[in-house]
N, C-alpha and C positions, 0 to 999 in steps of 0.2 A: 228397771227404770232408775232414774236418778234418786239418790237418797239424801240430798242436801236441800235445805230450804232456801234455794236461790231462785229468784223470780225468773221464770222461763216463758218465752212467748210460744205461741202455737207452732211457729217455725222451728224454734229450738227443741221443743218436745217432739216434733216430727222427726228431726234428725236423730235424736237419741233413741226414739222408738225403732227406727230403721236399724240402728246398730244392735239394739237389744234383740230384735226379732230375727235378724238375718246373719248376725255375726257370732263367732265363737266368743264366749264370755271369759276370755283370758286376760282381760284388763279391768281395772276398777277406776275409770277416769273421773275427774271432777266434772260435773254436768255443765260444762261450758263448751259451746259449739263455735269453734273459731273459723273465720272466713277470710281474714286478711291480716297481713303483718308488715311492719316497717321498722327497721332497726331493733330497738328493745321493746316495741309496743306491738300488741295484737288487738284485733277487733272481732267481736262475735257476730253472729248472723243478724243480730238486732242493732249493730252499730256501737255497742258498749266497748269502751277501751280498757285494756288490761296491760299491766306491766309484766312481761315474761321474765320470771326469775328461775326458769328451768332450762331454757335454750335447747329443748328437745334432747335432754340428757347430754348437754355440751356439744351437740352437733351443729349449733348455729353460733359459733364464736364470732363470726363476722357480722352477725345481725340478720334479721329477716329481710329478704329481698334486697340485698345490697345492690345498688345500681350497676356496679361493675360486673357482678355475677350475672345479673339479668342481661346485660349487654353481651356477655360471653355466651350465655344460653341461646339467645336469639341468633347470634352470628354463627355459632358452631352448628346448631340444630338445622340451620338452613343449608349447611354444607354437606355434612355426613355425620351420622350418629353412631353407627355400629358397623364394624368390619369383621369381628371375631379375630382371634389370634392366628387364623390361617393365613393372614396377610399382615403386612406392616401398615401402620397409619401414621400420619404426619404430626400427631399429638403425643403419642406414647413415648417416643424417644426423648423429646424435650422435657416431658413430665418426669421421666426417670432421672434425667440429668439434674433437674431442678430439685427434686425430692432428695436425691442422694447428697447433693450439695448442702441442702438445709440440714440434713441429719449427719453430715460428715461421715458417710459410710460408702461402701463400694457399689452395692447393687440393691435393687428393689424389685419386688414381685407384686403386681397389682391384683387385688381381688375386689369384692363388692361390699360385703358386710364385715363388721368387726369379728363376728364369730368365725367367718371363713378365714380371716387373717390369722386368728388364733390356731385354728385347725392346721393351717399352712405351716405356721411356726413349729407346731408339734411334729408334723411330718418331717420337716427339715431337721429338727433336732435329732429325731430318731435315725434318719438317714446318715447324718453326720456321725452319730454314735456307732453305727455299724461299719461305716466305711473308713472313718478316721480314728476314732477311739478304739475300734475293734471290740466292741461289746458283743458277746455271743448273740446269735440270731434270735430275734423275738424276746430278748431279755432286757431291753432298754427301759430305764425308769426315769420319770420326770417328777420332780418335787414341786408341789403347789402349796398354797397357804390356806389355812382355815378362814372361812368367811369370804373366800374369793368369789369374784364374778367375772367370767371370761366369755359368756355367751350362753346360748340356749340349745345348742346341738346335743345330740344324744351323748357323744363322747365327752363334751365339756360338762354337762350336768352330772355325768358319772363321777367326776372328781370334785363336785361341789359338796360343801358341808351343810347346805341348806336342805332340810328334809323335803320341803315342798317341791323344790326344783327336781328332786330325784324320784319322788313318789310315783309309782306305776309306770315308769319309763324304762326300767331295766329289761334285760341284763345289760351291763355296762362294760366298756372297754377297760381292761386292766392296764397296769404299768404306771400307776400314779401313787405318790405318797403325799399325805397332807401333814404340814407342820404348822405350829402357831405363827401368826403374822407378827412381824416386829421382833422376832426372836432369832437372831443370827446363830446363836449356839445350837438351837434346834435344827437349823439347816445343816450345820457342820456335822451334827450327830447322825443325821438321816442319810448322808451321802454314802454310797457304796461304789464298788468298781463299775457297777452297771448304770450308775446315774449319768444321764446325758444332758439334762437341763434343769434349771430352776426357773419357774414361771411366776412372775410377781407383778402386782400393781404398785406403783410408787405411792399412791393413796387409794385406799379401797372405797370407791364411790358408792356402789350399791349397798355395801355393808353399813353405810352411814357416814361417809367421808372420814374414814379412819386414817389418821396420819401416823406413820410409824416413828419411832424414836430417831432423833438426829444421828446420822452416821450409819443407820441400818443398811441402806442400799449399798453404800461403799464397802461395808464389811461383807455383805453378801457377795458382792462382785469379787472381792479379794478371795473369799472362800472358794467361789466357783473357779476362778482362774488357777488357784493352787491345786485344785482337784480335777482339772481338765473337764469342767462342766460348763455348758453354755448358759450364760446369763440372759434370760428372755424377759424383756420388760414390756408389759402391756400398757401402752399410753393411749389407748383408744379414747378414754374419757379425760385423762389428765394432760394429754399432749396438745401441741399447737397453741401455745400461749395461755392456756386456761389457768395454770397455777402460778403465773407470774414470770415464767421462763419459757423459752420455746418448747422445751421438754422438762418434765418434772425431775427426771433423774439428774439434770444439770445442777441441781442444788447441791449435789455431792460429787466427790471425786470418783466417778465410775463411768463405765461405758458398756452398754449391752452388746453381745454378739448379734442378737436379733431384736429389733425394735418393732413393735406392732402398733399400727396406726389405723384410724378410721374416723367416724363421726365428722368432725369439723374439716377433715381433709376434702370433703365435697362442698363445703361452704353452705350447707343447708339446701342445696339444689339437687344433688344427685348422689346416690350411694357410691362410695369408693373407699377401699381400704388397701393396706399395704403391709408387707413385711420387708423391712430394710435391714441390711446387714453386711457381713463380710464376704469376700470372695471365697474364703475357706468353707463357708456353709452354703451360701446361695449358688456358688459355682458347682456344687455337686449335682444339681438337677440337669437332666438331659431330656430331649424331646419325648413327650409322652408320660413323664413322671407326674405332672401336675398341670392343671389348666382350669379355665373358666371361659364360657362363651362371652360373657359381658366384661370380664376382667380386662382392664386396660383399654376399654372402648374410647373412641375419640371424644365423645361428648363428655364423659366423666373426666378424662385427662385434661381437656381444655378448661373445664370448670375448676378442677383442682389446681391447675396452674394459677388461675386468677385468685382462688382462695388463699393460696400460699403467699402471693404477692400482697394481698390485702393485709395479712398478718404482719408483714414486714413494713409496708408503706405507712400503715396507721399505727405502728409501734404498739401493737396490742399486748405484747408481753409486759412491757413497763406499765401500761395502763391497767392491766389486770393486777399487777403487783401493788400499785399505789392505791387503787380503789378497794382491793381486798383488805389491805391494812386498815383503811378508813372504816370499812364495813365491820370488821371484827372488833376494832377498838370501840366503836360506838355501841355495838351490841353488848359487849362486856361491861361497858360503863352504865348502860341504861336498863338492861333487862333484870327483873327481880330474880334473885337466887332461889326463892321458894318455888319458882316455876321452871327456871332454866338451870340445868345441871352443868352444861358446858357449851361453849362456842368454839368451833375448831375449823381448820381448813388452811388452804394456801391460795394466794391469788384470789380469783373469783370462783373458786370451788369451796363452798362452806356449808356448815350444818349447825343447827341448834339441837342439842340433846336435852330433852325435857326430863324433869323430875317425874318419877313414876306416879306421884300423887297428882300431877297436873292433868292427867287424862291422856287419851290417845292423840297422837300427832295429827291424825286425820281431821279432828275437830278444828285444830289451828289452821290447817290448810284451807278448810272450808270458810272459816272466818276471814282469812286473808283474801280469798276469792271474792267474797261479798264486798270487800273494799277495793277490788280491782287489781289485786296482786296475785299472780299465779305462781305457786310453789307446790311442791308435792312431798308427802312423807315418803321416806325410803325404808324405814323400819317403824315399829309401833310407837317408838318414842323419839323419832328423829325426823327433822325436816331439812331437806337440802335446798340451798339457794345458789344458783349458778346462772346469772343473767348473761345475755350476750356481752362480749367484751367491749362492744362499742357503746355501752350504756353511758349516759351522761352523768355528771356529778349531781345535777338537779334531780334526775330520775332516781338515782341511788339514795339521795337524801329523802325523797318522798317515800321510797320503799322502807327506809329505816323508820320513818315516822309511823307507817302503817304497822310494821312489825312490833314496834315498841308499844303501840296502843293495844294491839291484839294480845300480846303476851303479858300485859300488865295485870290481867285478871285471869286466874285459872278457869278453863272451860272444860267441863266434864261431858 
């Protein structure tokens, strides 16, 4: 059951009990039962309003139930929702063109979840390694970073450095090396003739919104290109305007061979993910090499097309940049240093790192929820703040006030 002293109605307790009694206990949510959303606001089953400062882990950049997304859902779902890739549909082709134009790349491959897209990128890198780089059969290596988070599949958790993600799920797939995040020299030293790819997040979201040193991505890109290694950038959480640019890698002079997208690509309405990249890599696939029954379905593609238009039409990259600058500057100015060790982030992907003496981050998340602000700890001493990019200045100012009041006194 819920472990927080938040007033719950009989209806709220009923829903939580159903989850506890009949669901696997693989999450530890705050005891808030949400029933409705609009833009940056959500309401629970009892009608209490909360400001969403998590955005479903950045999957709702366009805001809850955006009217244009709802219109597309109703229109497309009344026409056709699923065809499989055994046939063409009238939404996939336009979606591919619009996504590759947005990314300024040659081709895209649609999947459903972010983890599927990461697995797809790994398969592509290995295939390129054998067919183009001529790495000996089954000897391809991919370099990843310490504290990475790329999903929850067995292969992906196999190259995680988080012991809980790996515990009791082995044996794992080989072919991966882990290097320190933010250390380009470590990447350079780890590359061998069998290295086919370097997989990296521009900002490590699940690790606590860890921002690498300026120039890190550009240097890694240069190292990869000098050594004929594919630069694989996971922008599932950072992409699509979240960090103040369309893609976070655009802060630096670099360009990935494969760009991995998900979350906000579906506008919060439907799961869709993608690997976007060059002809040299994506052009290697032939019929039967890879697939997905739901990947590229017309409902997902129609919704994603609208989601991408909203990002552009509402200028959400600039909005995220400006509001993120305001958010961090106010927190740095007003939060007590005996409680807060660091404020970090880019755009509207931000985190507060607590002093260890301040107590666990969970306590602060719970106190914020009591005030009507929903955020979530991502590590024992870190809370992430990532509101929908449509958030108003007034809502953000209100959030700052709540955060400043909660963090003004240590809560153990």
